[in-house]
Every structure is written in C-alpha cells, then in structure tokens.
N, C-alpha and C positions, 0 to 999 in steps of 0.2 A: 327651896323646898318649904312647903307650907306645913305648919304644925297641925293644921286642921285635918281631921280624918273624914273621908267620904266613903262609908261602907257601901259595898255593892255585891252583885252576884256574878261578876264577869268571869271569874275563875271557875265557878261552878258550871256555868253554861259552856265555857271553853272545854272543860273536861268532859261534859256530856256529849259534845260534838267530836270528842277525841281529836282535838286540834292542838298543835304545839303553839307556844308563844310566837315562834318564828313564822309559822304558817299564817296565823292571824295578823301579825305585823305585815306580812307580805300582802294579804288581802286588803289591809287598810292603806297600802301604798307606802309603808314605812320600811326603811332599810334595816332598822335595828328594833329590838324588842323593848328598849328602855321606856318608851312612852306607854306601851301596853302594861308593862310591869308597874309603872306608877299609877295607872288607872286601876289595875287589879288590887293593888295594895291600898287604894283609897287616898293616895298622896296628892292626886290631882283629878279633876273632872274633865272628861273629853269634851271637845267642841260638839255642837249639835250635829254637825255633819258626821263626825267620828262616831258619836253615840248611835246615830241612825244606821251607819254602816255596821257597827257591832251588832245591832238588833237584827239586821239582815243576815249577817254571817251566822249568828246563833239561832236565827229563825224564831225569835220571840219579840213581843212588844218591848219598846225601850224601857217602859216602867217596870218590867220584870227584872231588868238588869240593874236598875237603881231604885229599888222599892222604897227605901227610907226617904230618899230625896223626893220621890214622887208623892209619897204620903204627906210629907211636910209641906210641900207646895200646895197640894190639894186642900189640906187643912187651912192653910193661910188664905187661899182663894175662897173657901166656904165662909170664913169669918168676914172677909171683905164683902162678899155677897150679902151677908146678913146686914152689915152696916149700910150698904147701898140701899137695900130693900127698906130698912127702917127710915132712912132719910127720904126715900121716894114716897113712902107712906105718909110721913109727916108733911112733906110738901104738898102731896095730893090732898090731904085733909085740910091744910091751910087754904088751898086753892078752892076747895068746895065751900069752906066757910066764907071766904071772900065773895064767892058767887052768890051765896044765899043772901048776904048783906046787900049786894047790888040789886038783887031781885026784890027785896023786901021794901 
C-alpha cells in the first residue's frame, strides 16, 4: 500500500448515482469491492481503462472524478508548453538572423 494519497471525487459521484460499492465493482467487472475502496480512499489510482469506465458509470468526464490530478497535470503541461514556445521562438529568431546574414 502506498503512503501517497490521491484525493478524488469517486465516492461523491457514486453516492449521487445512488450506487453501492458492490454495484460499481460489478459494473467494473470486479468480483470484490476492495479495488474500488482503495480508489475512493485515494490509496491507489485506477488504470486508464478503469477510470474511463468509472466516468461512464457516473456519467461525468474523468477529470471531474480526479480534479486535483487533472489540474496538476494540466499545470505541468502548460509550463512545458511555455518552455517549448520560448525555445521555438529563440530558434526561429536565430534562424531569421542567420538568413539575414546570408542575404547580406
């Protein structure tokens, strides 16, 4: 068991749908509720397939089920996009400067 906690809204959406752990586990194809309980408590993160199935069961986008994880990943991507953009701009500027020297 991981000591890292992965907060989510799985239990909130399960309760909104008025489903029991056993019902959701069955819909996921699991014979026991232990995996779902670990997901709901944030002790583990489901596979992509399971996360997509949970989203389908609860009828919400997967990022609604794992908002903190989604926001963290989105923030990291935005930072990387900025870095890539700055590098591209720098390379483009150098390329333009080199072309001007060739033309001169």
